[in-house]
Backbone of each chain as ProteinMPNN parsed JSONL, in Angstrom:
{"seq_chain_A": "MQINVIFFGVLSDVVGKNMLTIQDTDNMTDLKRKLITNYPDLIDYTYRMAVNQQMVEDNHRLFDNDIVAIMPPFAGG", "coords_chain_A": {"N_chain_A": [[30.518, 60.765, 169.993], [33.497, 59.689, 171.124], [36.43, 59.587, 173.034], [39.301, 57.723, 173.654], [41.415, 57.59, 176.38], [44.707, 57.068, 177.434], [47.008, 56.509, 180.096], [50.381, 56.929, 181.189], [53.362, 55.904, 183.028], [54.18, 57.94, 185.839], [51.819, 59.335, 185.645], [49.662, 57.587, 185.471], [49.451, 56.811, 188.079], [48.748, 59.261, 189.191], [46.176, 59.818, 188.179], [44.987, 57.528, 188.963], [44.3, 55.389, 187.374], [44.739, 53.464, 184.317], [43.43, 53.978, 182.012], [40.731, 55.726, 180.416], [37.552, 57.032, 179.261], [36.551, 59.863, 177.365], [33.856, 61.924, 176.638], [32.346, 63.802, 173.971], [34.294, 65.746, 172.895], [36.466, 67.529, 170.728], [39.024, 68.357, 170.286], [42.487, 68.634, 171.347], [43.077, 70.646, 173.234], [40.653, 71.137, 174.525], [40.162, 68.587, 175.509], [42.284, 68.311, 177.351], [41.544, 70.272, 179.16], [39.199, 69.177, 180.184], [40.246, 66.877, 181.38], [41.844, 67.972, 183.394], [39.928, 69.207, 184.935], [38.617, 66.976, 185.972], [40.744, 65.627, 187.173], [42.5, 67.312, 189.079], [45.142, 67.297, 190.066], [46.78, 66.768, 187.936], [47.676, 69.099, 186.826], [50.067, 69.788, 187.963], [52.0, 68.381, 186.656], [54.328, 67.658, 184.007], [53.68, 66.824, 180.686], [53.522, 64.948, 177.572], [51.758, 64.433, 174.483], [50.204, 61.89, 172.527], [48.412, 61.0, 169.616], [46.784, 58.256, 168.444], [49.278, 57.013, 168.381], [50.999, 58.923, 167.321], [52.983, 61.768, 167.906], [51.542, 64.796, 169.104], [50.442, 68.279, 169.129], [48.94, 70.85, 171.232], [46.612, 71.972, 169.859], [45.546, 70.007, 168.297], [43.209, 68.253, 166.263], [40.539, 66.072, 167.175], [39.056, 62.836, 166.595], [36.231, 60.569, 166.496], [36.674, 57.76, 168.567], [39.458, 58.007, 168.649], [42.711, 57.296, 170.022], [44.188, 58.629, 172.722], [47.274, 59.259, 174.115], [48.619, 60.081, 177.211], [51.547, 61.228, 178.33], [54.321, 61.168, 180.526], [57.591, 62.879, 180.667], [59.964, 61.17, 178.631], [61.987, 58.374, 179.622], [63.833, 56.391, 178.882], [66.399, 53.821, 178.494]], "CA_chain_A": [[31.948, 61.128, 169.942], [34.167, 59.171, 172.314], [37.89, 59.542, 172.928], [39.928, 56.829, 174.631], [42.626, 58.221, 176.905], [45.537, 56.149, 178.212], [48.014, 57.222, 180.892], [51.601, 56.151, 181.399], [54.32, 56.331, 184.047], [53.644, 58.534, 187.066], [50.475, 59.897, 185.424], [48.632, 56.583, 185.773], [49.262, 56.896, 189.541], [48.089, 60.541, 189.509], [44.731, 59.714, 187.905], [44.496, 56.308, 189.622], [43.908, 54.365, 186.397], [45.539, 53.472, 183.082], [42.614, 54.237, 180.828], [39.369, 56.205, 180.629], [36.99, 57.601, 178.031], [36.005, 61.224, 177.476], [32.815, 62.143, 175.62], [32.05, 65.15, 173.464], [35.412, 66.686, 172.756], [37.003, 67.34, 169.377], [40.407, 68.839, 170.146], [43.339, 68.324, 172.502], [42.995, 71.697, 174.252], [39.428, 70.883, 175.284], [40.348, 67.311, 176.231], [43.153, 68.593, 178.498], [40.756, 71.041, 180.131], [38.291, 68.221, 180.838], [41.024, 65.99, 182.254], [42.297, 68.721, 184.576], [38.738, 69.405, 185.774], [38.359, 65.72, 186.694], [41.945, 65.214, 187.928], [43.222, 68.593, 189.236], [46.575, 67.105, 190.344], [47.523, 66.704, 186.656], [48.228, 70.421, 186.481], [51.43, 69.882, 188.501], [52.899, 67.49, 185.926], [54.662, 67.905, 182.605], [53.402, 65.652, 179.864], [53.415, 65.066, 176.119], [50.567, 63.713, 174.045], [50.208, 61.24, 171.216], [47.104, 60.537, 169.156], [46.993, 57.07, 167.607], [50.723, 56.748, 168.405], [51.783, 60.012, 166.712], [53.071, 62.917, 168.805], [50.733, 65.946, 168.645], [50.462, 69.495, 169.941], [47.679, 71.21, 171.894], [45.421, 72.301, 169.062], [45.259, 68.877, 167.406], [41.8, 67.879, 166.17], [40.272, 64.685, 167.562], [37.943, 62.165, 165.923], [35.61, 59.498, 167.269], [37.494, 56.568, 168.83], [40.915, 58.245, 168.716], [43.38, 56.887, 171.267], [45.09, 59.696, 173.151], [48.198, 58.846, 175.176], [49.137, 61.18, 178.029], [52.829, 60.608, 178.675], [55.346, 61.995, 181.179], [58.841, 62.902, 179.896], [60.495, 59.822, 178.391], [63.147, 58.081, 180.483], [64.377, 55.084, 178.519], [67.85, 53.604, 178.521]], "C_chain_A": [[32.628, 60.693, 171.237], [35.668, 59.089, 172.066], [38.417, 58.627, 174.032], [41.245, 57.441, 175.082], [43.398, 57.197, 177.724], [46.677, 56.934, 178.875], [49.213, 56.304, 181.138], [52.442, 56.74, 182.537], [53.615, 56.883, 185.269], [52.198, 59.006, 186.874], [49.369, 58.866, 185.657], [48.408, 56.509, 187.292], [48.462, 58.152, 189.9], [46.576, 60.443, 189.281], [44.133, 58.432, 188.499], [43.996, 55.241, 188.664], [44.768, 54.494, 185.137], [44.75, 53.981, 181.886], [41.26, 54.812, 181.232], [38.836, 56.721, 179.293], [36.429, 58.972, 178.332], [35.02, 61.407, 176.319], [32.844, 63.599, 175.156], [33.225, 66.12, 173.536], [36.004, 66.463, 171.363], [38.379, 67.972, 169.175], [41.164, 68.642, 171.462], [43.205, 69.371, 173.606], [41.783, 71.459, 175.152], [39.558, 69.593, 176.107], [41.199, 67.543, 177.495], [42.382, 69.336, 179.595], [39.826, 70.087, 180.901], [39.049, 67.297, 181.802], [41.425, 66.706, 183.543], [41.12, 69.024, 185.513], [38.483, 68.15, 186.62], [39.516, 65.291, 187.594], [42.843, 66.437, 188.121], [44.72, 68.427, 189.486], [47.418, 67.062, 189.071], [48.223, 68.016, 186.33], [49.676, 70.572, 186.967], [52.447, 69.083, 187.689], [53.119, 67.942, 184.485], [54.296, 66.654, 181.826], [53.355, 65.997, 178.385], [52.261, 64.177, 175.69], [50.791, 63.079, 172.68], [48.768, 60.866, 170.882], [47.356, 59.419, 168.154], [48.486, 56.856, 167.329], [51.582, 57.775, 167.656], [51.793, 61.186, 167.684], [52.266, 64.081, 168.229], [50.901, 67.123, 169.595], [49.038, 69.788, 170.426], [46.445, 71.33, 170.998], [44.986, 71.161, 168.129], [43.78, 68.501, 167.441], [41.619, 66.392, 166.486], [39.038, 64.144, 166.856], [37.462, 61.0, 166.79], [36.548, 58.275, 167.361], [39.01, 56.765, 168.727], [41.447, 57.729, 170.053], [44.417, 57.958, 171.604], [45.956, 59.171, 174.288], [48.713, 60.091, 175.886], [50.396, 60.635, 178.702], [53.783, 61.574, 179.388], [56.624, 62.007, 180.328], [59.447, 61.496, 179.808], [61.783, 59.61, 179.192], [63.755, 56.717, 180.163], [65.891, 55.004, 178.69], [68.332, 53.0, 179.816]], "O_chain_A": [[32.372, 61.248, 172.306], [36.119, 58.592, 171.034], [38.025, 58.744, 175.193], [42.095, 57.773, 174.255], [42.835, 56.536, 178.597], [47.227, 57.876, 178.304], [49.079, 55.088, 181.274], [52.266, 57.887, 182.946], [52.58, 56.364, 185.688], [51.436, 59.068, 187.84], [48.249, 59.239, 186.007], [47.309, 56.185, 187.741], [47.611, 58.123, 190.79], [45.79, 60.928, 190.094], [42.913, 58.273, 188.531], [43.339, 54.289, 189.085], [45.435, 55.507, 184.926], [45.327, 54.369, 180.87], [40.704, 54.434, 182.263], [39.579, 56.833, 178.318], [35.898, 59.216, 179.415], [35.323, 61.082, 175.171], [33.307, 64.491, 175.866], [33.143, 67.177, 174.163], [36.038, 65.333, 170.876], [38.848, 68.109, 168.045], [40.57, 68.502, 172.531], [43.217, 69.026, 174.787], [41.871, 71.564, 176.376], [39.117, 69.529, 177.254], [40.875, 67.037, 178.569], [42.545, 69.066, 180.785], [39.693, 70.188, 182.121], [38.565, 66.977, 182.888], [41.359, 66.137, 184.633], [41.29, 69.089, 186.73], [38.177, 68.236, 187.81], [39.309, 64.674, 188.639], [43.837, 66.59, 187.411], [45.496, 69.323, 189.154], [48.626, 67.293, 189.115], [49.242, 68.033, 185.638], [50.423, 71.395, 186.438], [53.637, 69.106, 188.003], [52.241, 68.517, 183.842], [54.579, 65.541, 182.269], [53.178, 67.15, 177.994], [51.837, 63.285, 176.426], [51.46, 63.635, 171.808], [48.002, 60.466, 171.758], [48.045, 59.605, 167.151], [48.895, 56.562, 166.206], [52.757, 57.524, 167.389], [50.752, 61.561, 168.224], [52.297, 64.33, 167.024], [51.422, 66.988, 170.702], [48.082, 69.089, 170.088], [45.368, 70.846, 171.343], [44.136, 71.363, 167.262], [43.172, 68.437, 168.51], [42.447, 65.563, 166.109], [38.101, 64.883, 166.556], [38.167, 60.519, 167.677], [37.124, 57.833, 166.367], [39.761, 55.789, 168.719], [40.747, 57.724, 171.066], [45.386, 58.163, 170.873], [45.443, 58.695, 175.301], [49.182, 61.035, 175.249], [50.337, 59.718, 179.522], [54.022, 62.679, 178.9], [56.735, 61.236, 179.374], [59.442, 60.738, 180.779], [62.559, 60.541, 179.409], [64.144, 55.977, 181.067], [66.558, 55.995, 178.99], [69.529, 52.763, 179.98]]}, "seq_chain_B": "MRTMKDKNYFVQGAIDPVFIGEQIATHNSNHGIGAHSIFLGQVRADEKVGKHVAGIEYSAYRDMANKVFAKIREEAFEKWPLNCVHIFHSTGLVKTGELSLFVFCSSGHRKESIKAMEQIVEDIKHKVPIWKKEIMEDESVRWVQD", "coords_chain_B": {"N_chain_B": [[46.241, 49.098, 166.218], [48.56, 47.813, 165.783], [50.58, 46.075, 163.527], [51.321, 43.114, 161.6], [53.935, 43.322, 160.78], [55.262, 44.81, 162.667], [58.09, 44.969, 164.57], [59.345, 43.525, 167.593], [61.115, 45.178, 170.058], [61.64, 44.789, 172.66], [62.837, 43.219, 175.677], [62.108, 40.916, 178.169], [62.796, 41.742, 181.446], [66.264, 41.805, 182.672], [69.036, 42.21, 180.351], [70.879, 39.554, 179.244], [74.355, 39.09, 179.59], [75.526, 36.961, 178.22], [73.864, 36.622, 176.027], [74.565, 38.888, 174.613], [77.166, 38.301, 173.827], [76.585, 36.143, 172.164], [75.16, 37.435, 170.16], [77.188, 38.97, 168.999], [78.744, 36.931, 167.955], [77.086, 35.945, 165.932], [77.61, 37.561, 163.818], [79.926, 36.843, 162.572], [80.006, 35.713, 160.04], [79.472, 37.726, 158.291], [81.296, 39.287, 156.147], [81.659, 41.822, 155.22], [81.654, 43.563, 157.243], [83.602, 45.734, 159.232], [83.714, 46.997, 161.595], [82.304, 47.118, 164.829], [80.041, 48.829, 166.897], [79.144, 48.953, 170.233], [76.704, 49.612, 172.608], [75.939, 49.63, 176.007], [73.502, 49.884, 178.433], [73.418, 50.25, 181.91], [72.0, 49.536, 185.109], [72.276, 51.847, 187.672], [73.36, 52.164, 191.129], [72.107, 54.524, 192.335], [72.023, 57.05, 194.912], [69.317, 58.175, 196.726], [67.691, 60.427, 198.746], [69.023, 59.268, 201.035], [68.769, 56.565, 200.534], [69.564, 53.634, 198.631], [69.255, 52.792, 195.137], [67.767, 49.792, 194.249], [66.836, 48.551, 192.039], [65.331, 48.947, 188.75], [62.124, 49.425, 187.476], [60.932, 49.031, 184.361], [58.622, 50.525, 182.134], [56.476, 50.834, 179.272], [54.942, 52.431, 176.411], [54.145, 50.242, 174.513], [53.425, 49.493, 171.771], [53.648, 51.909, 170.39], [56.295, 52.549, 171.052], [57.736, 50.475, 169.799], [57.327, 51.162, 167.137], [58.676, 53.625, 167.084], [61.303, 52.857, 167.695], [61.815, 51.392, 165.357], [61.764, 53.442, 163.479], [63.922, 55.028, 164.297], [66.007, 53.305, 163.719], [65.696, 53.07, 160.923], [66.269, 55.719, 160.156], [68.94, 55.894, 160.872], [70.093, 54.096, 159.065], [69.577, 55.476, 156.726], [71.232, 57.663, 157.003], [73.9, 56.839, 157.472], [76.359, 54.546, 156.076], [75.58, 51.606, 156.992], [75.966, 48.227, 158.076], [74.416, 46.679, 159.822], [71.945, 47.191, 162.423], [71.047, 46.633, 165.689], [68.682, 46.65, 168.284], [67.919, 46.326, 171.689], [65.776, 46.567, 174.385], [65.058, 46.651, 177.842], [62.065, 45.579, 179.571], [59.975, 45.677, 182.449], [61.357, 44.463, 185.597], [64.705, 45.399, 186.316], [67.6, 44.701, 187.963], [69.965, 46.525, 190.051], [73.132, 46.962, 188.572], [72.623, 45.238, 186.534], [71.931, 44.828, 182.973], [70.102, 47.035, 180.848], [69.777, 48.099, 178.364], [70.778, 47.442, 175.08], [72.559, 48.199, 172.356], [73.588, 47.605, 169.115], [75.679, 48.116, 166.562], [76.833, 48.001, 163.288], [79.381, 48.438, 160.795], [81.267, 49.03, 157.724], [83.549, 50.488, 158.27], [85.121, 52.149, 161.121], [84.281, 54.85, 161.805], [81.662, 55.376, 160.91], [80.038, 53.565, 162.341], [80.496, 54.399, 164.935], [79.601, 57.074, 164.971], [76.91, 56.722, 164.238], [76.016, 55.16, 166.35], [76.085, 56.96, 168.558], [74.084, 58.78, 167.84], [71.832, 57.088, 167.675], [71.556, 56.161, 170.332], [71.067, 58.592, 171.676], [68.65, 59.307, 170.444], [67.03, 57.192, 171.334], [66.902, 57.784, 174.038], [65.454, 60.206, 173.991], [63.178, 60.01, 172.335], [61.66, 57.67, 172.581], [58.79, 56.207, 174.006], [59.209, 55.361, 177.031], [59.368, 54.521, 180.472], [60.722, 54.887, 183.823], [60.68, 53.348, 186.967], [62.077, 53.715, 190.005], [63.15, 51.257, 192.271], [63.68, 51.15, 195.578], [66.106, 50.176, 198.161], [64.619, 49.649, 200.468], [62.253, 48.895, 199.421], [60.541, 50.954, 198.799], [59.186, 53.172, 196.287], [59.936, 55.218, 193.377], [59.136, 57.36, 190.816], [61.119, 58.047, 187.973], [61.844, 61.189, 186.857], [63.109, 62.632, 184.431]], "CA_chain_B": [[47.196, 49.768, 165.314], [49.735, 46.97, 165.589], [50.508, 45.261, 162.324], [52.172, 41.929, 161.673], [55.358, 43.591, 160.528], [55.894, 45.525, 163.773], [59.071, 44.141, 165.268], [59.419, 43.787, 169.032], [62.464, 45.537, 170.49], [61.713, 44.647, 174.118], [63.278, 41.984, 176.314], [61.563, 40.895, 179.531], [63.843, 41.726, 182.478], [67.62, 42.243, 182.306], [69.653, 41.633, 179.154], [71.925, 38.626, 179.672], [75.628, 39.306, 178.881], [75.775, 35.824, 177.317], [73.108, 36.945, 174.805], [75.35, 39.896, 173.884], [78.258, 37.543, 173.191], [76.009, 35.35, 171.07], [74.833, 38.363, 169.068], [78.449, 39.308, 168.308], [79.167, 35.737, 167.206], [76.266, 35.73, 164.73], [78.083, 38.432, 162.738], [81.208, 36.325, 162.043], [79.909, 35.342, 158.625], [79.282, 38.926, 157.46], [82.681, 39.738, 155.95], [81.701, 43.239, 154.844], [81.744, 44.354, 158.483], [84.951, 45.964, 159.754], [83.633, 47.672, 162.897], [81.073, 47.028, 165.616], [79.914, 49.683, 168.083], [78.185, 48.36, 171.171], [76.368, 50.437, 173.769], [75.201, 48.895, 177.032], [73.014, 50.684, 179.557], [73.42, 49.445, 183.142], [71.281, 50.192, 186.213], [73.164, 52.368, 188.721], [72.842, 52.194, 192.513], [72.036, 55.922, 192.77], [71.516, 57.262, 196.26], [68.268, 59.2, 196.772], [67.229, 60.64, 200.136], [69.635, 58.327, 201.977], [68.517, 55.159, 200.185], [70.12, 53.253, 197.336], [68.371, 52.146, 194.161], [68.014, 48.34, 194.162], [66.478, 48.125, 190.686], [64.423, 49.836, 188.01], [61.008, 48.781, 186.782], [60.699, 49.749, 183.103], [57.332, 50.335, 181.466], [56.507, 51.506, 177.96], [53.785, 52.395, 175.503], [54.892, 49.283, 173.688], [53.172, 49.545, 170.32], [54.251, 53.138, 169.86], [57.75, 52.446, 171.234], [58.284, 49.618, 168.739], [57.343, 51.953, 165.885], [59.726, 54.65, 167.179], [62.583, 52.14, 167.541], [61.978, 51.058, 163.932], [62.06, 54.685, 162.76], [65.298, 55.412, 164.66], [66.866, 52.403, 162.931], [65.62, 53.463, 159.503], [66.97, 56.993, 159.971], [70.384, 55.627, 160.945], [70.477, 53.469, 157.789], [69.551, 56.505, 155.677], [72.286, 58.648, 157.222], [75.246, 56.254, 157.433], [76.435, 53.229, 155.415], [75.679, 50.612, 158.068], [75.61, 46.845, 157.718], [73.237, 46.309, 160.628], [71.664, 47.869, 163.696], [70.148, 45.849, 166.544], [68.343, 47.359, 169.529], [67.169, 45.534, 172.676], [65.514, 47.371, 175.587], [64.337, 45.891, 178.864], [60.809, 45.991, 180.183], [59.906, 44.979, 183.733], [62.385, 44.775, 186.603], [66.136, 45.178, 186.083], [68.262, 45.015, 189.223], [71.212, 47.297, 190.015], [74.273, 46.224, 188.016], [72.219, 44.476, 185.347], [71.852, 45.618, 181.736], [68.728, 47.361, 180.437], [69.767, 48.54, 176.961], [71.875, 46.891, 174.261], [72.494, 48.668, 170.975], [74.686, 46.942, 168.403], [75.676, 48.803, 165.28], [78.002, 47.518, 162.544], [79.628, 49.07, 159.497], [82.528, 48.633, 157.108], [84.648, 51.223, 158.913], [84.758, 52.538, 162.495], [83.659, 56.166, 162.023], [80.213, 55.331, 160.678], [79.329, 52.877, 163.428], [80.624, 55.214, 166.164], [78.688, 58.231, 164.851], [75.526, 56.232, 164.235], [75.697, 54.707, 167.708], [75.793, 58.101, 169.422], [72.77, 59.308, 167.451], [70.787, 56.105, 168.015], [71.36, 56.158, 171.792], [70.398, 59.859, 172.036], [67.254, 59.207, 169.982], [66.31, 56.28, 172.229], [66.664, 58.532, 175.28], [64.537, 61.343, 173.853], [62.008, 59.824, 171.466], [60.917, 56.419, 172.78], [57.957, 56.306, 175.217], [59.597, 54.388, 178.061], [59.471, 55.177, 181.786], [61.435, 54.129, 184.849], [60.304, 53.504, 188.369], [63.173, 53.194, 190.831], [62.768, 50.466, 193.439], [64.753, 51.385, 196.544], [66.471, 49.02, 199.013], [63.543, 49.367, 201.436], [61.084, 48.574, 198.585], [59.774, 52.142, 198.424], [59.354, 53.392, 194.847], [60.006, 56.618, 192.966], [59.199, 57.514, 189.356], [62.217, 58.885, 187.49], [61.319, 62.253, 185.997], [64.321, 63.276, 183.889]], "C_chain_B": [[48.385, 48.861, 164.996], [49.553, 46.115, 164.334], [51.478, 44.101, 162.463], [53.651, 42.272, 161.54], [56.028, 44.384, 161.653], [56.821, 44.587, 164.527], [59.04, 44.489, 166.753], [60.869, 44.036, 169.448], [62.67, 45.308, 171.991], [62.114, 43.245, 174.562], [62.685, 42.021, 177.724], [62.702, 40.774, 180.541], [65.201, 42.155, 181.931], [68.097, 41.56, 181.023], [70.873, 40.818, 179.603], [73.222, 38.886, 178.894], [75.977, 38.172, 177.914], [75.081, 36.059, 175.972], [73.892, 37.947, 173.949], [76.504, 39.217, 173.135], [77.747, 36.751, 171.989], [75.672, 36.231, 169.869], [76.087, 38.742, 168.276], [78.852, 38.136, 167.404], [78.355, 35.546, 165.927], [76.746, 36.582, 163.553], [79.395, 37.966, 162.103], [81.17, 36.097, 160.537], [79.695, 36.542, 157.711], [80.646, 39.593, 157.26], [82.789, 41.156, 155.422], [81.859, 44.138, 156.068], [83.2, 44.478, 158.92], [84.918, 46.565, 161.139], [82.278, 47.429, 163.532], [81.138, 48.114, 166.691], [78.839, 49.073, 168.95], [77.971, 49.331, 172.318], [75.547, 49.585, 174.729], [74.779, 49.865, 178.125], [72.897, 49.779, 180.773], [72.734, 50.219, 184.261], [72.251, 50.546, 187.339], [72.507, 52.288, 190.098], [72.85, 53.634, 193.01], [71.54, 56.005, 194.207], [70.515, 58.413, 196.24], [67.714, 59.242, 198.191], [67.706, 59.523, 201.088], [69.408, 56.851, 201.666], [69.111, 54.859, 198.808], [69.071, 52.594, 196.452], [68.752, 50.663, 194.077], [67.685, 47.811, 192.771], [65.573, 49.148, 190.022], [63.364, 48.99, 187.323], [60.727, 49.621, 185.532], [59.293, 49.457, 182.593], [57.354, 51.154, 180.187], [55.122, 51.523, 177.335], [54.302, 51.531, 174.346], [54.672, 49.408, 172.193], [53.807, 50.776, 169.691], [55.775, 53.052, 169.933], [58.376, 51.588, 170.132], [58.339, 50.349, 167.402], [58.465, 52.99, 165.912], [61.111, 54.005, 167.054], [62.849, 51.846, 166.056], [62.374, 52.303, 163.13], [63.498, 55.146, 163.045], [66.299, 54.583, 163.848], [66.898, 52.831, 161.47], [66.402, 54.741, 159.242], [68.482, 56.8, 160.014], [70.881, 55.024, 159.624], [70.495, 54.485, 156.65], [70.763, 57.418, 155.766], [73.7, 58.088, 157.068], [75.233, 54.914, 156.693], [76.677, 52.122, 156.453], [75.327, 49.23, 157.54], [74.407, 46.365, 158.523], [73.164, 47.117, 161.918], [70.689, 46.988, 164.473], [69.926, 46.609, 167.844], [67.532, 46.413, 170.416], [67.01, 46.394, 173.926], [64.7, 46.539, 176.572], [62.963, 46.464, 179.139], [60.688, 45.148, 181.456], [61.114, 45.298, 184.604], [63.803, 44.419, 186.152], [66.862, 45.618, 187.354], [69.532, 45.831, 188.996], [72.362, 46.417, 189.501], [73.92, 45.404, 186.794], [72.034, 45.42, 184.156], [70.405, 45.799, 181.275], [68.645, 47.803, 178.976], [71.001, 47.994, 176.246], [71.64, 47.367, 172.832], [73.757, 48.171, 170.275], [74.631, 47.412, 166.95], [76.963, 48.428, 164.523], [78.118, 48.193, 161.19], [80.967, 48.589, 158.943], [83.72, 49.237, 157.819], [84.17, 51.87, 160.21], [83.945, 53.824, 162.61], [82.141, 56.125, 161.901], [79.496, 54.674, 161.851], [79.395, 53.686, 164.721], [79.645, 56.391, 166.122], [77.235, 57.787, 164.936], [75.117, 55.824, 165.649], [75.309, 55.868, 168.612], [74.396, 58.654, 169.123], [71.638, 58.375, 167.877], [70.507, 56.136, 169.523], [70.66, 57.446, 172.239], [68.928, 59.828, 171.63], [66.44, 58.3, 170.904], [65.954, 57.017, 173.524], [65.528, 59.538, 175.136], [63.232, 61.052, 173.136], [61.147, 58.603, 171.771], [60.107, 56.489, 174.085], [58.197, 55.152, 176.187], [59.745, 55.165, 179.365], [60.123, 54.251, 182.793], [60.843, 54.413, 186.218], [61.429, 52.89, 189.19], [62.605, 52.453, 192.042], [63.93, 50.58, 194.416], [64.983, 50.126, 197.406], [65.351, 48.639, 199.972], [62.198, 49.111, 200.74], [60.154, 49.754, 198.345], [60.063, 52.414, 196.948], [59.329, 54.881, 194.526], [60.073, 56.661, 191.444], [60.36, 58.418, 188.979], [61.623, 59.919, 186.546], [62.48, 63.096, 185.51], [63.997, 64.659, 183.346]], "O_chain_B": [[49.129, 49.116, 164.049], [48.5, 45.515, 164.121], [52.348, 44.105, 163.333], [54.51, 41.601, 162.113], [57.237, 44.611, 161.606], [56.401, 43.555, 165.051], [58.742, 45.625, 167.121], [61.742, 43.2, 169.215], [63.74, 45.595, 172.527], [61.786, 42.243, 173.927], [62.755, 43.049, 178.398], [63.479, 39.82, 180.497], [65.29, 42.782, 180.875], [67.627, 40.482, 180.662], [71.776, 41.338, 180.259], [73.199, 38.904, 177.664], [76.647, 38.397, 176.906], [75.629, 35.743, 174.916], [73.885, 37.867, 172.721], [76.776, 39.52, 171.973], [78.391, 36.696, 170.941], [75.867, 35.839, 168.719], [76.057, 38.826, 167.048], [79.243, 38.324, 166.252], [78.88, 35.037, 164.937], [76.336, 36.352, 162.415], [79.915, 38.62, 161.199], [82.175, 36.267, 159.847], [79.731, 36.4, 156.488], [81.093, 40.369, 158.105], [83.895, 41.648, 155.197], [82.159, 45.325, 155.944], [83.937, 43.493, 158.978], [85.95, 46.648, 161.806], [81.241, 47.518, 162.875], [82.178, 48.298, 167.323], [77.761, 48.72, 168.473], [78.926, 49.815, 172.925], [74.595, 48.913, 174.332], [75.611, 50.584, 178.679], [72.349, 48.68, 180.69], [72.878, 51.438, 184.346], [72.945, 49.688, 187.884], [71.283, 52.335, 190.227], [73.521, 53.944, 193.995], [70.759, 55.172, 194.667], [70.84, 59.509, 195.782], [67.324, 58.219, 198.755], [66.922, 58.929, 201.827], [69.807, 55.984, 202.443], [69.153, 55.726, 197.935], [68.142, 51.94, 196.927], [69.916, 50.325, 193.861], [68.182, 46.761, 192.364], [65.111, 50.096, 190.658], [63.663, 47.983, 186.681], [60.331, 50.782, 185.635], [58.829, 48.317, 182.612], [58.166, 52.068, 180.043], [54.25, 50.731, 177.691], [54.82, 52.034, 173.349], [55.635, 49.428, 171.426], [54.414, 50.711, 168.622], [56.467, 53.436, 168.99], [59.428, 51.936, 169.596], [59.282, 50.176, 166.629], [59.13, 53.217, 164.901], [61.99, 54.545, 166.383], [63.963, 52.03, 165.566], [63.205, 52.233, 162.225], [64.201, 55.599, 162.141], [67.302, 55.101, 163.358], [67.96, 52.942, 160.857], [67.11, 54.85, 158.241], [69.219, 57.461, 159.282], [71.947, 55.388, 159.128], [71.306, 54.388, 155.729], [71.269, 57.894, 154.749], [74.595, 58.783, 156.587], [74.215, 54.222, 156.681], [77.815, 51.758, 156.746], [74.483, 49.092, 156.654], [73.497, 45.732, 157.988], [74.159, 47.639, 162.421], [69.624, 46.64, 163.964], [70.866, 47.144, 168.43], [66.581, 45.78, 169.957], [67.997, 46.894, 174.466], [63.777, 45.82, 176.189], [62.72, 47.659, 178.97], [61.23, 44.045, 181.532], [61.811, 46.286, 184.374], [64.071, 43.314, 185.68], [66.752, 46.772, 187.771], [70.101, 45.832, 187.904], [72.536, 45.28, 189.942], [74.807, 44.924, 186.089], [71.988, 46.64, 184.311], [69.6, 44.868, 181.302], [67.553, 47.872, 178.413], [72.119, 48.078, 176.754], [70.662, 46.992, 172.186], [74.862, 48.31, 170.799], [73.677, 47.143, 166.22], [78.058, 48.533, 165.076], [77.123, 48.481, 160.525], [81.698, 47.845, 159.597], [84.765, 48.602, 157.961], [82.976, 52.113, 160.389], [83.018, 53.896, 163.417], [81.424, 56.753, 162.68], [78.464, 55.167, 162.306], [78.456, 53.662, 165.516], [78.951, 56.672, 167.099], [76.427, 58.407, 165.627], [74.003, 56.11, 166.088], [74.326, 55.784, 169.349], [73.627, 58.957, 170.036], [70.609, 58.827, 168.38], [69.348, 56.137, 169.938], [69.763, 57.403, 173.081], [68.062, 60.27, 172.385], [65.29, 58.606, 171.219], [64.843, 56.888, 174.037], [64.727, 59.706, 176.056], [62.262, 61.789, 173.316], [60.023, 58.503, 171.277], [60.659, 56.792, 175.143], [57.507, 54.132, 176.173], [60.188, 56.313, 179.37], [60.095, 53.027, 182.661], [60.548, 55.555, 186.571], [61.703, 51.695, 189.086], [61.714, 52.943, 192.736], [65.043, 50.15, 194.111], [64.202, 49.175, 197.392], [65.148, 47.46, 200.262], [61.146, 49.11, 201.38], [59.089, 49.586, 197.751], [61.068, 51.944, 196.415], [58.787, 55.692, 195.278], [60.968, 56.065, 190.846], [60.563, 59.455, 189.61], [60.979, 59.572, 185.556], [62.8, 64.135, 186.088], [64.887, 65.352, 182.851]]}, "name": "protein", "num_of_chains": 2, "seq": "MQINVIFFGVLSDVVGKNMLTIQDTDNMTDLKRKLITNYPDLIDYTYRMAVNQQMVEDNHRLFDNDIVAIMPPFAGGMRTMKDKNYFVQGAIDPVFIGEQIATHNSNHGIGAHSIFLGQVRADEKVGKHVAGIEYSAYRDMANKVFAKIREEAFEKWPLNCVHIFHSTGLVKTGELSLFVFCSSGHRKESIKAMEQIVEDIKHKVPIWKKEIMEDESVRWVQD"}
C-alpha cells in the first residue's frame, strides 16, 4: 500500500520537496498524522487536500497508488 | 489522469494585450452575439514591508486546474444562455503592470454575460488550484496566502 503525496505553493518549501511516498496508510486522517510527524512545521499551515484531483475531507479512504495533493489556499487571478 | 480532451487554459508568462484584441476580432463573424464581457487581471505593485512587488510567479496543479476551469465553464453555460466563454490564466512570471488573467464571455444580451462573468471570476479565485509567489524589487520572495 503506497500513497503518492504532492505538495504545492508554500508547502513544497515547508517540506523541502514537491513529492514523496507514504506507506501503509488507508485514510486521510492517518496520512496527515504521518506527514505532521515527519514535517512538524506543517501544523502551522492551512491546507486543502485532493485525491486523484478531486477535493476531499479528512476521513476520506485511500487506496494503493492514490495521488494526494496537499494544497495551500488557492490564490489565482 | 490527463486525457486527450483536457483543454489547456494556461498561458506561459503575461497575457499580451494584442492577443486580447485578436480574440475579440475572431468573434466578428458570430452574429448572434450582442454583448461581450471581458475581465482582465493585472499584477499590482503592492507595497509589503517597505518593498514593492516587481512581479508574481504563478504556479498551479495544472492537470487538476484544467479540469476545474472546464467545469467552471460548463456550469456557466448551464446557468446562462451564453454564446462562448474563453479563459486564459498565466503560469510562470508576470511582471507588475502585466496581465495574468483574461476571461472573455459573450451572449446575445448584456445581462447574461455580465452576470456570468462575475460568477466565473469568483469561481476562478476560489476553486482553481493556483498559487502566487510575489517577487519583490530586491528579488526577495513571499508566497501570497490569501
